[in-house]
N, C-alpha and C positions, 0 to 999 in steps of 0.2 A: 210674382214669385214670393213666397213667404220667407221671412228671415227668422233665424233663431233669436230668442230673447237675450241670450248671453253675449253673443259677439257679432251680431248682424251678418252672419254668413248665410248663404243660401241653404235651405234645408234640402236634404237629399232623401230620396225614396228608393227602395230596392225591391225588385222581384227576384225570387230565389227558388232554386230547386234543391231539395235535400234527398239523400238516399238513406233510408232507414235500415236498421239492423236486419230486417227481414227482406231487404232488397226492394221494397216498394219505394215509390217516389212521392214526395210531398212538395207542393208548390205553394208559396206564400208571398206576402208583401209586408214591408216594414219600413220605418224611417231610421232604424238603428240595427244594422245587420249583426254586429257582434253581440249585442245584448240579446237579440232574438234567438240567435244560435245557442247562447248559454241557456236561455229559457227552454228551448226545445230539448236540450240535453240534460237539464237538471232541476230547473225551477218548477214550482207548483203551477205557475201560470203559462206553461207551454201548452201547445195545442194537444187536445186529448189524443188525436191520431198518432202523434209522434211520442207522446208520453209512454205509450205501451209498446213502442218499437225502438227504444233507445239502444245504443247511441245512434245519432244521426250524423251524417257527413254532408257538408256543403259541397255540392257538385257544380253549381253555376249561380252567378248573380249578375244582374243588370242594374245600372243606376239611372234614375230619372229625376227630373227637376220638379215634377208635380205628382201628387198622389193619384190623380185621375189617370195619368199615363201609366204609372206603375200598376194600378188596379186593372187597367185595360189589358196590359201585357200578361198579368197573372191570369185573367179570365181566358185569354187566348191560349196560353200554354195548358191550362186545365182542360180545355176542349180537345187537346191532342190525345191520341191513343198512347198507351205505354210504349209501343214500338216507335212512334214518332218522337217521343221524349228521349228515348235511348239514342236514336239516330242523331238527334240534335246535340245531346251531350257528347257523343263520340266526335262529332264534327267540330264542336266548340271547346274541346279540352286541350 
């Protein structure tokens, strides 16, 4: 497990699902969920997909100890249909 340079705490990674203003869903992965959400909603370095569909709302997030596991989960969710993602969000809200 990698540790942060500042305080030797374990790094955390997140897989997340956003709902865009046009009701589409966006799935992503990050090591700083709050910062990434701010980027999606206002910064120049947000994903192009969400940049043109603002504002976005965080609908779900999951925490992982490794980037590999977070990326694997992101890939898994991205393979789901929209209907499956909506059912998952309803079940887990």
